[in-house]
C-alpha angles and dihedrals in degrees: 000000000000090000092052090048091049088052089059100261125143107234125238104174126207126197127174134217104202105154097284114160091219095067087152086087088070091059090051091047091055094050094045093047090052094047091049090055096243114185088227142344122213123193111200119202116214128191103266092215086076092066105040121134098059130108087232094059105031145037097282113114121257109239113254136201095006122169121239089249091055090050089054089058127077125342108281129233090254086074109120114209111259090329098153092043089057092044095049093047091056091045089051092053091045092047089056091048095054094038095249127151101189130073122182126199126178100221118147129197101187110059101023142105103262099269111169094218092059097063126109093240089055093053089047089050092050091048089057088050090052090053090058109030108067138056090240090055092050091050090054103265106100122177116253119225111219120197103172094167095051100105100026127104118237090255091054091048092051091045091051090049091053090050089053094047100254110171101223093190085074096051130091125194098163122122093199113031120171129250089274091055093251118147117253094225089212109077123089093260093053093045093051093046093048091050090050092054092046092051086055090053092248141113116239108252094206118108116258132192118251117267092030128149089252100100092053100054 
């Protein structure tokens, strides 16, 4: 969002409530969109039955304390079925409604957990779909899918955010925050985030639960 704003775009932010256990992220999204001066911020509620079978939406445990080598292995149970395809499809519809031609998504294919819908070839495929699937596209004005974080390391992403004035105390990456909204410091998302801050020579300013992995990264 901050990158899009820096590139001169007016921001229309979308968030999704899809049955995720970590709904605390939606509170963070609301605050961040407001702080960034978004023209509007729409939160879309989806039927959670569409996304069952993931550790993020069900009772299966979120993996903890995994090594980077383990993260690079098979797709983890935190994978949510076709999530980015659903999200991008809705963003594509909303973009046509508000007469926008530019859709930004924060997927990353470097420091990530192997999700199939975060790969460059996935973004390229959805771009081709966007060039076929709407009236605007048929009339010669297709939407452009921007994935500016796609080939950046987590350290590079964090560094870019610092340059753009992102307040990381407002952000939440954790898959399994506690009842107070503090990050667990043990899930893949926390470990990769902490690694990124360390590589920038900084401590993560977010709040973490006691006994987390934080002090060992």
